[in-house]
N, C-alpha and C positions, 0 to 999 in steps of 0.2 A: 612517753613516747616508747616504739618498739624498734629495735634494730636486730635484722635477719641477717646471717651468714650462711649462706647456701655451701653446702659441700666443703665444711671447714676442716676436713683433712687436706685438702689440696692448697690450705694458707701459707705463707711465707711463714718461717718461724718467728721472725720478728713480729706478726700479726697474734702469735700465739703469746708472747711476750707483753705486748698491748693490752691482750684481753686480761691475763694475769692480773694488770695492773689495776683495770677496772674493775674486776670481780673483787679483788680485794682492798680495794680503797675507795672504790664507788666513783673514781673519777679519772679522767686522761690528762697527763701532761706533756705538752709539746717541747721542743728543744730552749724556746723562750721561756718556759715555766709557766705558761698559761694553761690554765685549767678547764676542763668540758665537764661538767658534773653528768654523773650517769646515775645517780641516787634514785631517780624515778622511772628509771627505762627497764624494760624488761628485754633482755637477750635471747634470741633464738638462734641454735646452731643446727644446721641439719648436717648429716651424713652418711656416705654410702658403704662405710667401713661394714664389713660381714655380709653384702648384699649377695655376695656368692655363697655364703652359707645359707641363705634363704632360696636362693636358686636351686640348691642341690637337693634342698630338704624336699618331703612332698608338698604337694599342690594342695594345700592348706584350704583354697579357695573354692575347690569343689570337691575334695577326696572325701572330707567327713561332712556326714549328715546330721540331723538333728539327734539322733540317736547315737551318737559319736561325740557327744560334749565332751565326754571326759578325755577320750584319746586328743581332741582338738587342743582342750587346754594344757595337756601333757606335754603336746608337740610343740605347742607356744612356749613352755617354760624351757622346755629344752634348747629351743631357739634363742631364746633370751640369754640363756647362760652362756650359750658360744659367743653370742655376740658381744657381750660383757668382756669375756676372756680379751676378744679381738681389739676391742676398744682401749683395755689397759695396755694392749701391744702397741698400739697406735700413737696413743697421747700420753705425755708426761704424767706421773702422777698428781704432781701438786695441780695439774690443769683440770685432771678430772675430778679431784677432791672440792674443786670450786665452783662446781656445777651443782645447781641445786636439786634439779631434777633430769633423768635419763628415760626417754621414752620412747619405746620399741614399738614399731607400729606394725601390727598385724596385716597378713595377707587378707585381704577381702574375701569373705564369705558369700554363698551363693545370695543370701536373702538381702546381703548389702548390695550386691549388684543390681536385684530386682528394684531396691530403693532406689539406686541411681536412674535406673531406666523409668520409674514413674517420676523421677525428678526433671528428666531431660525431655521426656513427654510433656510434662505440664508445661515447661517452658514453650514448646511448638505450639502448645494449644492456646498459651497467652498470645503468640503472635496470629494465630490463625483466627483469634476473635476478630482482629480488624479486618477480616475478609469475610466474617460473619459464618465461620465453618468453626464446626466442634470435632475434635477428634479423640477416639475410644481407641481401645485396644484389647483384645483379649489374654487370658492368660498364658495361652499358647504362644502368642504374638511377644509378649514379655520375656516368657521362659526361654525363646528363640534367640531374641535379642540379648538377655544376659549371658547365654551360652556362647555366642559367636561374639560378643564386644569384649569377652573377658580374654585377658592373656597372662599367663603366668610370671611373664618379666614385666611386661608394661601395666600390670593391674585393669583399670578401667579406662585408662587413657583412651584405647580405641573404640569405645562403645560411643562416645559422640560422633566420631566419625563414620560409623556404623549406621547410626540412627539418620544421619543426613544423607547418607547415601541410599538407604532401604528405606527411608520413611520420608522425608524432606523433599529429597529429589524426586521419588516417584508421586508425590503428591502432587509437586508442582507442575510434571508433565501431565497428570490426569486433570487438574484444573485447568490448564491451558487447552486440555483436548475436549473441555467441556463436559466432563464425566462428574463433576462434583460442582454444585451450586451454591450460592449464599442462602443459609439456613439450612443446609444439609450437614449431617454427621457423618464424617470417615471414620471405618472401622478399619484397624491395623490387624491383620489375620496371618495365619501360617497355611500354605497349601504347598503339597508336594516338598515339603520344606524349604519354602521359599516364602518372604514376605509379600502379602498381598493387601491391596486395598480394596474396601468393597462397602456398600451401603449396608447398615445393620439389618435390612429387611431381608438380603440375602443370606445373612447367617444362619445355621440352625439356632433352633431356641435355647439349647445349653451355652451355646458361644455366647449369643447374646445377655443373657443371664449373666456369663462370667465377666463379659466386660463393664458392665454395669455394677 
């Protein structure tokens, strides 16, 4: 089984005593002496300790390009060191020493956001299959969505809402208006720095090739 403690730093001190017993002995005993076995349990704890350190640092998500890989790794290593120092100040040594692995999640890089764009658009495409429509997108559209859907503080969370507003909502209106019919392909593109939906034959050849 898997047990998740979200934002463990906000837990009551007694909760840490409970976790210490679980991690040390592999079981938890209540006031009546009854035991709960945790030997086949994975315990995951999340924490926002040090989040301000990441926010104050450079915007790793888009500041570093492919040719700055060394700087990207160096900055991540520096952030990890600072976060580990803050963890040691926030949690008791005996608690940290019983944790098998501490993972510092890096900020998303641009290529990661593009991958998430592809995943979300793919799910939209799956739903459109019920209406016999196919969704495609140019590289320009994917880059636009990745750029406008990323937030240094919230990561890729705004991306889902952005795609819903800029793609799904616009597509729903277009279908209701009869602009797209079953069996057709909807091409997501960018014009005048705005997302537009069009028929593939309306796109310049180079855009049509990029979309495929």
